[in-house]
PyMOL CGO cylinders between C-alpha atoms (Angstrom):
from pymol import cmd
from pymol.cgo import CYLINDER

trace = [
    CYLINDER, 102.34, 118.35, 110.62, 102.88, 117.57, 114.27, 0.3, 1, 1, 1, 1, 1, 1,
    CYLINDER, 102.88, 117.57, 114.27, 106.18, 116.95, 116.02, 0.3, 1, 1, 1, 1, 1, 1,
    CYLINDER, 106.18, 116.95, 116.02, 105.62, 113.21, 116.41, 0.3, 1, 1, 1, 1, 1, 1,
    CYLINDER, 105.62, 113.21, 116.41, 105.24, 112.85, 112.64, 0.3, 1, 1, 1, 1, 1, 1,
    CYLINDER, 105.24, 112.85, 112.64, 108.42, 114.84, 112.09, 0.3, 1, 1, 1, 1, 1, 1,
    CYLINDER, 108.42, 114.84, 112.09, 110.33, 112.73, 114.63, 0.3, 1, 1, 1, 1, 1, 1,
    CYLINDER, 110.33, 112.73, 114.63, 109.12, 109.58, 112.89, 0.3, 1, 1, 1, 1, 1, 1,
    CYLINDER, 109.12, 109.58, 112.89, 110.04, 110.86, 109.43, 0.3, 1, 1, 1, 1, 1, 1,
    CYLINDER, 110.04, 110.86, 109.43, 113.48, 111.97, 110.66, 0.3, 1, 1, 1, 1, 1, 1,
    CYLINDER, 113.48, 111.97, 110.66, 114.23, 108.58, 112.20, 0.3, 1, 1, 1, 1, 1, 1,
    CYLINDER, 114.23, 108.58, 112.20, 113.00, 106.73, 109.11, 0.3, 1, 1, 1, 1, 1, 1,
    CYLINDER, 113.00, 106.73, 109.11, 115.25, 108.81, 106.85, 0.3, 1, 1, 1, 1, 1, 1,
    CYLINDER, 115.25, 108.81, 106.85, 118.27, 108.09, 109.04, 0.3, 1, 1, 1, 1, 1, 1,
    CYLINDER, 118.27, 108.09, 109.04, 117.53, 104.37, 108.89, 0.3, 1, 1, 1, 1, 1, 1,
    CYLINDER, 117.53, 104.37, 108.89, 117.15, 104.53, 105.12, 0.3, 1, 1, 1, 1, 1, 1,
    CYLINDER, 117.15, 104.53, 105.12, 120.41, 106.47, 104.84, 0.3, 1, 1, 1, 1, 1, 1,
    CYLINDER, 120.41, 106.47, 104.84, 122.28, 103.75, 106.75, 0.3, 1, 1, 1, 1, 1, 1,
    CYLINDER, 122.28, 103.75, 106.75, 120.82, 101.09, 104.46, 0.3, 1, 1, 1, 1, 1, 1,
    CYLINDER, 120.82, 101.09, 104.46, 121.29, 102.99, 101.19, 0.3, 1, 1, 1, 1, 1, 1,
    CYLINDER, 121.29, 102.99, 101.19, 122.88, 101.11, 98.31, 0.3, 1, 1, 1, 1, 1, 1,
    CYLINDER, 122.88, 101.11, 98.31, 124.87, 104.09, 97.08, 0.3, 1, 1, 1, 1, 1, 1,
    CYLINDER, 124.87, 104.09, 97.08, 126.52, 107.23, 98.39, 0.3, 1, 1, 1, 1, 1, 1,
    CYLINDER, 126.52, 107.23, 98.39, 124.20, 109.42, 96.33, 0.3, 1, 1, 1, 1, 1, 1,
    CYLINDER, 124.20, 109.42, 96.33, 121.07, 107.88, 97.76, 0.3, 1, 1, 1, 1, 1, 1,
    CYLINDER, 121.07, 107.88, 97.76, 122.52, 108.00, 101.28, 0.3, 1, 1, 1, 1, 1, 1,
    CYLINDER, 122.52, 108.00, 101.28, 123.27, 111.70, 100.84, 0.3, 1, 1, 1, 1, 1, 1,
    CYLINDER, 123.27, 111.70, 100.84, 119.74, 112.37, 99.62, 0.3, 1, 1, 1, 1, 1, 1,
    CYLINDER, 119.74, 112.37, 99.62, 118.26, 110.77, 102.75, 0.3, 1, 1, 1, 1, 1, 1,
    CYLINDER, 118.26, 110.77, 102.75, 120.72, 112.61, 105.01, 0.3, 1, 1, 1, 1, 1, 1,
    CYLINDER, 120.72, 112.61, 105.01, 119.86, 115.96, 103.44, 0.3, 1, 1, 1, 1, 1, 1,
    CYLINDER, 119.86, 115.96, 103.44, 116.14, 115.30, 103.87, 0.3, 1, 1, 1, 1, 1, 1,
    CYLINDER, 116.14, 115.30, 103.87, 116.71, 114.30, 107.51, 0.3, 1, 1, 1, 1, 1, 1,
    CYLINDER, 116.71, 114.30, 107.51, 118.71, 117.48, 108.05, 0.3, 1, 1, 1, 1, 1, 1,
    CYLINDER, 118.71, 117.48, 108.05, 115.89, 119.65, 106.76, 0.3, 1, 1, 1, 1, 1, 1,
    CYLINDER, 115.89, 119.65, 106.76, 113.40, 117.85, 108.97, 0.3, 1, 1, 1, 1, 1, 1,
    CYLINDER, 113.40, 117.85, 108.97, 115.70, 118.41, 111.96, 0.3, 1, 1, 1, 1, 1, 1,
    CYLINDER, 115.70, 118.41, 111.96, 115.56, 122.13, 111.18, 0.3, 1, 1, 1, 1, 1, 1,
    CYLINDER, 115.56, 122.13, 111.18, 111.76, 122.03, 111.04, 0.3, 1, 1, 1, 1, 1, 1,
    CYLINDER, 111.76, 122.03, 111.04, 111.64, 120.19, 114.36, 0.3, 1, 1, 1, 1, 1, 1,
    CYLINDER, 111.64, 120.19, 114.36, 113.91, 122.82, 115.90, 0.3, 1, 1, 1, 1, 1, 1,
    CYLINDER, 113.91, 122.82, 115.90, 111.76, 125.63, 114.54, 0.3, 1, 1, 1, 1, 1, 1,
    CYLINDER, 111.76, 125.63, 114.54, 108.57, 124.11, 115.89, 0.3, 1, 1, 1, 1, 1, 1,
    CYLINDER, 108.57, 124.11, 115.89, 110.17, 123.45, 119.26, 0.3, 1, 1, 1, 1, 1, 1,
    CYLINDER, 110.17, 123.45, 119.26, 111.45, 127.02, 119.43, 0.3, 1, 1, 1, 1, 1, 1,
    CYLINDER, 111.45, 127.02, 119.43, 107.90, 128.33, 118.90, 0.3, 1, 1, 1, 1, 1, 1,
    CYLINDER, 107.90, 128.33, 118.90, 106.75, 126.09, 121.75, 0.3, 1, 1, 1, 1, 1, 1,
    CYLINDER, 106.75, 126.09, 121.75, 109.57, 127.26, 124.02, 0.3, 1, 1, 1, 1, 1, 1,
    CYLINDER, 109.57, 127.26, 124.02, 111.14, 123.79, 124.25, 0.3, 1, 1, 1, 1, 1, 1,
    CYLINDER, 111.14, 123.79, 124.25, 114.69, 123.58, 125.53, 0.3, 1, 1, 1, 1, 1, 1,
    CYLINDER, 114.69, 123.58, 125.53, 115.61, 120.96, 122.91, 0.3, 1, 1, 1, 1, 1, 1,
    CYLINDER, 115.61, 120.96, 122.91, 115.03, 123.40, 120.04, 0.3, 1, 1, 1, 1, 1, 1,
    CYLINDER, 115.03, 123.40, 120.04, 118.63, 124.55, 119.93, 0.3, 1, 1, 1, 1, 1, 1,
    CYLINDER, 118.63, 124.55, 119.93, 119.91, 120.97, 119.78, 0.3, 1, 1, 1, 1, 1, 1,
    CYLINDER, 119.91, 120.97, 119.78, 117.73, 120.15, 116.77, 0.3, 1, 1, 1, 1, 1, 1,
    CYLINDER, 117.73, 120.15, 116.77, 118.67, 123.40, 115.03, 0.3, 1, 1, 1, 1, 1, 1,
    CYLINDER, 118.67, 123.40, 115.03, 122.36, 122.67, 115.61, 0.3, 1, 1, 1, 1, 1, 1,
    CYLINDER, 122.36, 122.67, 115.61, 121.89, 119.14, 114.31, 0.3, 1, 1, 1, 1, 1, 1,
    CYLINDER, 121.89, 119.14, 114.31, 120.44, 120.55, 111.13, 0.3, 1, 1, 1, 1, 1, 1,
    CYLINDER, 120.44, 120.55, 111.13, 123.29, 123.03, 110.68, 0.3, 1, 1, 1, 1, 1, 1,
    CYLINDER, 123.29, 123.03, 110.68, 125.99, 120.45, 111.38, 0.3, 1, 1, 1, 1, 1, 1,
    CYLINDER, 125.99, 120.45, 111.38, 124.47, 117.99, 108.93, 0.3, 1, 1, 1, 1, 1, 1,
    CYLINDER, 124.47, 117.99, 108.93, 124.23, 120.63, 106.19, 0.3, 1, 1, 1, 1, 1, 1,
    CYLINDER, 124.23, 120.63, 106.19, 127.87, 121.67, 106.64, 0.3, 1, 1, 1, 1, 1, 1,
    CYLINDER, 127.87, 121.67, 106.64, 129.09, 118.08, 106.83, 0.3, 1, 1, 1, 1, 1, 1,
    CYLINDER, 129.09, 118.08, 106.83, 127.22, 117.12, 103.68, 0.3, 1, 1, 1, 1, 1, 1,
    CYLINDER, 127.22, 117.12, 103.68, 128.53, 120.14, 101.79, 0.3, 1, 1, 1, 1, 1, 1,
    CYLINDER, 128.53, 120.14, 101.79, 132.11, 119.05, 102.51, 0.3, 1, 1, 1, 1, 1, 1,
    CYLINDER, 132.11, 119.05, 102.51, 131.71, 115.52, 101.13, 0.3, 1, 1, 1, 1, 1, 1,
]
cmd.load_cgo(trace, "trace")
């Protein structure tokens, strides 16, 4: 999968999370988006992109925040 597909999927999951009818469904979308953020960060790191750390941090922050809900 290429980065553009991952960016698209990540954005779509965030939109779906905001529109979710229940907390459980919202959480599911947020968790999936968090994992995709981690994949984006990993791919960017392999490419030497400066944004890799930001995506990896986004993934870690989301995972911690979701665990505390």
